[in-house]
C-alpha positions as a Markdown table, in Angstrom:
| # | Residue | x | y | z |
|---|---|---|---|---|
| 1 | Met | -13.6 | 37.4 | 71.5 |
| 2 | Lys | -17.1 | 37.4 | 73.6 |
| 3 | Pro | -17.4 | 34.1 | 76.2 |
| 4 | Ser | -20.2 | 32.6 | 74.1 |
| 5 | Glu | -17.9 | 32.9 | 71.0 |
| 6 | Val | -14.9 | 31.2 | 72.7 |
| 7 | Arg | -17.5 | 28.6 | 74.0 |
| 8 | Lys | -18.8 | 28.1 | 70.6 |
| 9 | Ala | -15.3 | 27.9 | 68.9 |
| 10 | Leu | -13.9 | 25.3 | 71.7 |
| 11 | Leu | -17.2 | 23.2 | 71.3 |
| 12 | Ile | -16.4 | 22.8 | 67.4 |
| 13 | Glu | -12.7 | 22.3 | 68.3 |
| 14 | His | -13.7 | 19.5 | 70.8 |
| 15 | Ala | -16.0 | 17.7 | 68.1 |
| 16 | Arg | -13.1 | 18.2 | 65.6 |
| 17 | Leu | -10.7 | 16.3 | 68.1 |
| 18 | Arg | -13.5 | 13.8 | 69.0 |
| 19 | Arg | -13.7 | 12.9 | 65.0 |
| 20 | Arg | -10.0 | 12.7 | 65.0 |
| 21 | Ala | -9.9 | 10.5 | 67.9 |
| 22 | Arg | -12.5 | 7.9 | 66.4 |
| 23 | Val | -10.4 | 7.7 | 63.3 |
| 24 | Leu | -7.3 | 7.1 | 64.9 |
| 25 | Ala | -9.2 | 4.7 | 67.4 |
| 26 | Arg | -10.8 | 2.8 | 63.8 |
| 27 | Leu | -7.4 | 2.6 | 62.2 |
| 28 | Ala | -5.5 | 1.1 | 65.5 |
| 29 | Asp | -8.5 | -1.2 | 65.9 |
| 30 | Leu | -7.9 | -2.4 | 61.9 |
| 31 | Ser | -3.9 | -2.3 | 62.4 |
| 32 | Leu | -4.5 | -4.6 | 65.6 |
| 33 | Arg | -6.5 | -7.2 | 63.4 |
| 34 | Gly | -3.8 | -7.7 | 61.0 |
| 35 | Asp | -4.5 | -5.0 | 58.6 |
| 36 | Ala | -0.9 | -4.0 | 57.9 |
| 37 | Arg | -1.8 | -1.7 | 55.0 |
| 38 | Arg | -3.2 | 0.6 | 57.6 |
| 39 | Ser | 0.1 | 1.2 | 59.4 |
| 40 | Gly | 1.4 | 4.3 | 57.4 |
| 41 | Arg | -2.4 | 5.8 | 57.7 |
| 42 | Leu | -2.1 | 5.1 | 61.4 |
| 43 | Arg | 1.2 | 7.1 | 61.9 |
| 44 | Asp | -0.3 | 9.9 | 59.8 |
| 45 | Ala | -3.5 | 10.0 | 61.8 |
| 46 | Val | -1.2 | 10.0 | 65.0 |
| 47 | Ala | 0.5 | 13.3 | 63.8 |
| 48 | Arg | -2.7 | 14.8 | 62.9 |
| 49 | Met | -4.2 | 14.2 | 66.1 |
| 50 | Ala | -1.0 | 15.4 | 67.9 |
| 51 | Gly | -0.9 | 18.6 | 65.7 |
| 52 | Ser | -4.8 | 19.4 | 66.3 |
| 53 | Leu | -4.2 | 18.7 | 70.1 |
| 54 | Glu | -1.2 | 21.2 | 70.1 |
| 55 | Arg | -3.2 | 23.8 | 68.5 |
| 56 | His | -6.3 | 23.4 | 70.3 |
| 57 | Val | -4.3 | 23.4 | 73.7 |
| 58 | Ala | -2.9 | 26.7 | 72.8 |
| 59 | Ser | -6.3 | 28.2 | 71.8 |
| 60 | Glu | -7.7 | 27.1 | 75.1 |
| 61 | Glu | -4.8 | 28.6 | 77.2 |
| 62 | Lys | -4.9 | 31.7 | 74.9 |
| 63 | Leu | -8.8 | 32.1 | 74.8 |
| 64 | Leu | -10.3 | 30.0 | 77.5 |
| 65 | Phe | -8.1 | 30.5 | 80.6 |
| 66 | Pro | -8.3 | 34.3 | 80.9 |
| 67 | Leu | -12.0 | 33.9 | 80.8 |
| 68 | Leu | -11.9 | 31.5 | 83.4 |
| 69 | Ala | -9.7 | 33.3 | 85.6 |
| 70 | Glu | -11.3 | 36.7 | 85.5 |
| 71 | Gly | -15.2 | 35.4 | 85.8 |
| 72 | Gly | -16.8 | 32.0 | 86.8 |
| 73 | Asp | -17.4 | 30.6 | 90.3 |
| 74 | Ala | -15.4 | 29.8 | 93.1 |
| 75 | Trp | -14.0 | 26.7 | 91.7 |
| 76 | Met | -12.4 | 28.4 | 88.8 |
| 77 | Thr | -8.9 | 27.8 | 89.7 |
| 78 | Leu | -9.3 | 24.4 | 90.4 |
| 79 | Arg | -10.9 | 23.7 | 86.9 |
| 80 | Ile | -7.8 | 25.8 | 85.3 |
| 81 | Glu | -5.3 | 23.3 | 87.0 |
| 82 | Arg | -7.4 | 20.1 | 86.2 |
| 83 | Leu | -7.5 | 21.3 | 82.7 |
| 84 | Arg | -3.7 | 22.2 | 82.6 |
| 85 | Arg | -3.0 | 18.6 | 84.4 |
| 86 | Val | -5.2 | 17.1 | 81.4 |
| 87 | His | -3.4 | 19.0 | 78.5 |
| 88 | Glu | 0.0 | 17.9 | 80.0 |
| 89 | Val | -1.0 | 14.1 | 80.2 |
| 90 | His | -2.9 | 14.1 | 76.5 |
| 91 | Leu | 0.3 | 16.2 | 75.1 |
| 92 | Gly | 2.7 | 13.6 | 76.6 |
| 93 | Ala | 1.0 | 10.4 | 75.2 |
| 94 | Leu | 0.5 | 11.6 | 71.9 |
| 95 | Ser | 4.2 | 12.6 | 72.1 |
| 96 | Arg | 4.9 | 9.0 | 73.1 |
| 97 | Leu | 2.5 | 7.5 | 70.3 |
| 98 | Lys | 4.7 | 9.8 | 67.6 |
| 99 | Asp | 7.7 | 8.0 | 69.1 |
| 100 | Leu | 6.2 | 4.7 | 68.8 |
| 101 | Gly | 5.4 | 5.4 | 65.1 |
| 102 | Arg | 8.7 | 6.6 | 64.3 |
| 103 | Asn | 10.2 | 3.6 | 65.8 |
| 104 | Gly | 8.3 | 1.6 | 63.2 |
| 105 | Asp | 6.4 | -0.4 | 65.6 |
| 106 | Ala | 3.0 | -0.6 | 64.4 |
| 107 | Gly | 1.4 | -3.1 | 66.7 |
| 108 | Gly | 2.7 | -1.2 | 69.8 |
| 109 | Leu | 1.7 | 2.1 | 68.1 |
| 110 | Ala | -2.1 | 0.5 | 67.5 |
| 111 | Gln | -2.0 | -1.0 | 70.9 |
| 112 | Ala | -1.0 | 2.3 | 72.5 |
| 113 | Ala | -3.2 | 4.4 | 70.8 |
| 114 | Leu | -6.6 | 2.7 | 71.7 |
| 115 | Pro | -6.5 | 4.2 | 75.4 |
| 116 | Val | -5.3 | 7.4 | 74.2 |
| 117 | Cys | -8.1 | 8.0 | 72.1 |
| 118 | Ala | -10.6 | 6.8 | 74.8 |
| 119 | Thr | -9.0 | 9.1 | 77.2 |
| 120 | Val | -9.1 | 12.1 | 74.8 |
| 121 | Arg | -12.7 | 11.5 | 74.3 |
| 122 | Glu | -13.9 | 11.1 | 77.7 |
| 123 | Asp | -12.0 | 14.2 | 78.7 |
| 124 | Leu | -13.4 | 16.4 | 76.0 |
| 125 | Glu | -16.8 | 15.3 | 76.8 |
| 126 | Ala | -16.0 | 16.1 | 80.7 |
| 127 | Glu | -14.9 | 19.5 | 79.8 |
| 128 | Asp | -18.0 | 20.1 | 77.6 |
| 129 | Arg | -20.1 | 19.5 | 80.7 |
| 130 | Asp | -18.1 | 21.0 | 83.5 |
| 131 | Ile | -16.4 | 23.9 | 82.1 |
| 132 | Leu | -17.9 | 25.1 | 78.7 |
| 133 | Arg | -21.3 | 25.4 | 80.2 |
| 134 | Pro | -23.0 | 28.6 | 79.2 |
| 135 | Glu | -23.5 | 29.7 | 82.9 |
| 136 | Leu | -20.0 | 29.7 | 83.2 |
| 137 | Leu | -19.0 | 31.7 | 79.9 |
| 138 | Arg | -21.4 | 34.2 | 79.9 |
| 139 | Asp | -21.2 | 37.2 | 77.9 |
| 140 | Asp | -22.9 | 39.4 | 80.4 |
| 141 | Thr | -21.2 | 40.2 | 83.5 |
| 142 | Val | -24.6 | 40.5 | 85.8 |
| 143 | Val | -25.7 | 37.2 | 87.3 |
| 144 | Pro | -29.3 | 36.9 | 87.3 |
| 145 | Glu | -30.6 | 36.7 | 90.9 |
| 146 | Ser | -31.5 | 33.0 | 92.2 |
| 147 | Phe | -33.8 | 34.1 | 95.1 |
| 148 | Gly | -37.0 | 36.6 | 95.2 |
| 149 | Gly | -36.9 | 39.1 | 97.5 |
């Protein structure tokens, strides 16, 4: 895939993950407000979010990391390492949420899910802004000259 195609695909995945995070946060909020009927849906939403994020991380590591490593600016190595740490944090947090769901603690699950959803959404926005910029993921290998002469 060309860098622009990878960028477009990942931006679409990010939008889907943000939607999943919003749905999960909404179910968690309803559960905390006493809507016990939502506990099963909350556990399902956690499992769906975890599965989507696992697939997304694999996709980024397969498609994005090589592009970042071979091109981009002098800060690319740091961006890749930061993104790996973010992935580890997200996957760990969702794994803990799944454990809470299996243990049947709907209140604890709902309470723990809210900050995870907020963090995932914030980190996806930061990734869109800082890493998935068109100027970093260019199809052409020639960077336009920024000065005259």
